[in-house]
N, C-alpha and C positions, 0 to 999 in steps of 0.2 A: 226364782225357779232355777234349777240347775240345768243349764242347756246341754252340758256334756252328757248327762244321764239320758236325756231325750234322744240325742244323736246316737248313742250306743244302742238304745232300745230299737230304734228304727233300723240301724245297720244289722242288728241281730235278726229282725224280722225278714229283711231282705235275704240274708244268708240262709235262714231256715227255709224260706220259700223256694230258693234256688235248689237246695239239696232235696227237698221233697219232690220237686218237679222233674228231677233228673234220675228217675228210676231206670234200672238196667232192663233192656228187652228180655234178657234171660230170666228175670224174676218171674215172668208169666209163661215161660216155656218149660214144659215138663216131659219127661220120658214116661209114658203111660204103659208101654208094653215092650218086653224084650223076649225074643224067641231065639235062643242060641242053638246053633248046629254043633253036634259033637265034632271036635277037631279030628281030622283024618291023620294020615301019616305025616303030613307037614306041620301039624299043630297050629294051623292058622285059625284064629277065632273068627267066625262069621255069624252075624245075627241079623234078624229082621227086627227093626226098631220102629215103634209108633211114637211120634212126637206130637204133643198137643200145644198149640199156641193160643194162649188166653189174651194176647195183646189185640188192640183194635187196629193193628197194622201187621203186614206180612213180615216174616223174618227169613234170613238165610244164614249160611255158614254156622250152623249149630254145632258147637263143640261139646263132645261127650267124653267123660272120663270114667273108666271102669277099673275097679280094683278087685283082683282075684287072690284068694288065699288057699294054700294047700295045708290042710289040717295036720298031716303027718310030719311035714318039715317046717311049717310056719313060714314058708317062702311066700312073699307077696309080689305080685306082678301088677304094675299099673300101666294102663294103655289109654291113649287118647286118640280120638278120631274126629275129624271135622266133616260134617254132612253139608255139602254145598247147596243142595236143592231147596227151593223155597217152601215154606209152610204158610199157607194163607191165614189171614186174620181170623181169630175165633174158630179155628178148625184143627183137625188131626190129619196127619200125613204118615203113611207107612213107607219106610225105606227098606228094600229087600237086599239081602246078601251084602251087608256092610262088613267090610274086612277090617279087623283090628290088629292083625299081625299075630305073633307067637303068643300062645297061651299054654302054660304048663299043664300037661295032661293030668296031673295030680290035683289040680285046683278043684276044690269042693265047694267053695263059697265065692260069690261074686256080687258086686253092687255097682250100678252105674248111675251117673247123675249128669245133668246139663250144667256146663260151666259158663258158656257164653253163647250169644246169638247176636246177629247184626240186623238192625232194622232196614227194611227195604224202602 
């Protein structure tokens, strides 16, 4: 019997098991609703965001990234914001008046996604 092959196979199982058990908390955190307010004279983007946490534990510091595109100019604006408040396990939480900073008033399309979250 080749003992080297057995050791490699066992080591492979240990590494695969570790990788599978180390899922990121953000994998089960989704942005389920965005309601943007039209920017005023200061062009500050403000939104009400509803975040769903499908994890069996609470999360905090949810990092959101939004990309806006102006069709006429092709200008792309990327914004990130961290929402500190907790979102309970297997629940949704709405955060009102989240400020994202400057948004081009000519932006016609936008998309947001969750980048990261911290387990509580």
